[in-house]
Every structure is written in C-alpha cells, then in structure tokens.
N, C-alpha and C positions, 0 to 999 in steps of 0.2 A: 727148487721151489721149497719154501719152508713150510713144514708141517704146523698147522695150527689146530690143537685140540679142541674139543668141545666141552663145555661146562655141563653140569647136571641140569642146568637150566634151559638147555638146547642153544645157549649162546656161545660164540665163538671166544676163545681166550687164547692166551699164548703165555708160555713158561719162561721167565727171566731168572737166571741164576745170579745172585748178587753177592760178590765178595768183598766187604769192607769192614776193615777192624774198629774204626770209629762207631761206637754204637749209636750216638746220637744221629750222625749222618746216615748210617744204615737203616735207623727207625724212619728217617724222613725220606729217603729213596723209596723204601718199601712201601710207606704210605702214600705217596705222590704215585707211585706205578699201579698199586692196588686200586686208587680212586679212579684210574683210567681203565681199569677192567683187567689189567695183567695179573697172571698168578706169579708169586714171587717166592722165591726159595733163598731166604736171607741167611747167608753164613759170615763169619768173621775171619776165617784164615783158611790156609790150603788145606789141612787134614778134613776140617769141617765140610768144605766145598767139595773135596773128592767123595765124602760120605754121601752128601746130599745128591749129588749126580749120580752115584751107584745106586742108591735107594729110590730115586724117583723113577718110576716105571713109565711114564710117559716121555715126550720129547721135551728137551730142553732147547728154546728157540732162539735165545741170546744169553750170552755169558757177559755180565758188566762186572769187572773187576778192576779194584785198585791196583796199580802197578807195584808199589811198595807195601809188601805184608810183612807182619811179625816174623812168620817163618820162611820167609822166601820172596821169590820174584813173581808178580801176578803175571808177567808174559810167559814165564815157564809154565805156571799153572795152567793158563790158557792153552798152551801147546799140548799139556798132558790131557786136558778134558777134551779138546777138538780131537785128539787121536782116537778117542773112545767114542766120540759123537761127531762124526765126520760132517763137514759143511756147516757147523753151528757157527753163526757171526758172532763177533767178539767188540764190545766198546770197552776201552780202556779209560780209566779216569785216574787224575794225579794232581797233586799241588806241587809237583818237582818242576824244575826249570827244565827247558829242551836239553841243555847240555847234561844235566843230571840224569835225564831219561836216555839220552844216548849212551851214558856211561853204564847203565844197567841194562841195556838192550840184550834180550836174550836170542841166541842164533836158534832158527827154526821156529820162533814165536810166530802165530798166525797173524796175518795182516787184519787190522780192525780200525773202527772209528776212535776218536780220542775226544775226551770231555774234560776240559781244565777245572780244577778246583780253585776257588770255590764257585759253585753254580746254584742257581735257584731251582725249585721245582719245576717251574714252567720250562727252564732250559733243558733240563735232564729229559721231561716227557718228550719235549719236541725232538731231542735228539734220538731217543728211543724209538719214536714213531717214525722217524726217517728211515731206520733199519728195520723195524718190526711193526708196521702198521696193523691196526685191528680192524677187521671189517665192520661195517655200520651194524649197531644193534638193531634188533627187531622191536619197534616201539610198541606193537601190540604185547610181544611177551613182556617187555619192561613194564607195562600197565598192569598185566597179570600179576607178575611178581612184586609190584608195589602195593598191589591190592588185596592180594591173598597170599600171606607169607606162609612158607611151608611150615614154620614152627610158629604156632601161636604165640609162645613165650617170648618170640622176638619182638612182636608189637610191645611188649611191656619194658623192653630194655631202654635205658635212658640214651639221650641222644650222645653220639661219640665225641662231639665237638661242642665247645661253649666258648661264649665272647666274655671277656673281662675288661674293664674300663680301668686305665691306670690313673694314679693320682696326679701324676705329672706327665706329659708327652715325653716320649724319647726318640730318638733317631735310629732306624733300623741299620744295624751295621753291613747288612747285605745289598739293600736297594737304595739307602739314604733317605727314605721317606719318613717324615715326622709322624708317628703313630700314638694315638691316644687309646686303642684297644688293642687286645692280643686274643689270637685264637688257641684254646687249650685243646690238644689233640689227644685223646686217649689212645693208648697203645695196647695192641693185642700182648697178652702175657708172654708169648713166644717171640716178641720183638724187644723185650726188657730183660737186660742182665741187671738183677738186683743188687749187684756189687758194684755197679757203675754210679756214675754221678748223676744219672736220670733220677728224678722223683721217684719215691717208692710207691706212689699211687699210680704210676706208669702213664703220666702225662708229660707233653713237651709243650712248650709256648711257642707260638708261630706267628710271624709277621703276617696280618691279614693282606698285605699288599702283595708280597713275593712268596709267601709262605716258608720263608727261611726261619731256622730256629732263632729265637732271640735268647741270648745268655741271660740267666736268672739275676744277675748282679745288676742288669740294667733296669729291672723292674722292682716293684715294691712287694713281689710276692715272696 
C-alpha cells in the first residue's frame, strides 16, 4: 500500500519525483501535477535525481522518468532509486520508438507504466492518477484555505496565469485546435533555468484547449 503524506493544511498529497532534461517539458509536467495537488520534485538528470531522492525526508510515491537522459539510462536510474525506496512505482516516458526502447532495455529495471511523448497535460495527469490517485480533498478545509490565507501577503500576489489574444489565430501543434488566445503560465523560480530558451521573465505560453506549450515562433510575442 502506498504511503501518502499529509500537507501542512491537513490535506493529503503525494510526492512525484520527475526526471526530465527538457526544461520546458519538465516545467509543464511539474505545473500540471502541482495543479492537481501533487508534490513534485523536479530534476533534470541522474545525479540531480539521486540527490533529490536522498535529501527528501518523506516518501517518494512515484518516479516519473524519461528513458533517455543526458548522463545515462532512465531505467537504470529507476532501478537504483527503487533499490533504496522499495515498492516505489515507476512511470517511464519517452519519444523513442518501441525498437529503440528495447535496444536500451536495462536488465533489472523495475516494471512500470509507459507514457509516450508527446503527450498533453490531461493525458499525463490521467496516467499518473491511474497509478497514484489522490483522496478527495476536504471541501470545508478548501474553503478555509481559500478565504483565510496563512500569509496575508499571498492575497496581494498577482494571478499566476493570464490570457493573451493573438493578432492572428494559429493551430496548436499538439491538439490541432485553432486558437486565438494563449494562457501565459508563470513558473516558480526553481522551475526555470535562466540559461535555457525559456523567457527570462519565467513564463511559458500554453494552449487553452490542451495546455501544451506553444512555440513562441507561432505567436506574435
């Protein structure tokens, strides 16, 4: 049985260790899971994942890792992490073909689910919830948290999302829908590597239909 820790607000959460070297995809995955109530440890490679797992004092309830990582094999990493946290479920993700995945198959790798790239945030959350469902939240506690924030300054923080209207409609490369607006999602500073191609202001543009990241070159921003 999975151990699901409690948050400081009394509601249950669960910790997902994400290992993804594509920073824009990592940010999207982290945002999608956090929006559903999961606690996310976002890492980019094997050494960082090992460190995050070792330093995290609570349970890691799911390992979500890319199969192909800059410094090694995600399956080998999963085997190493599960050996130190027995029973932890694993969800692999990859854009490789079936033959390519078989070619890098790691002996002793733990069995796990698979999520093919590219995927939408909805597909990601659905797959994670199949493996690691969260108990229903307490509506009374939710109301108390919403009406009486612990930090008074939080009420003055700007909204983390904003909608922008495009000069000309574009087609989303993920879901194919024609869209005339985009959602700008503000990322936490820990989610953004400012040497990457993400905007320095820490925002990504997402399709309002499927929440996939829309390349900046398709827009007028």
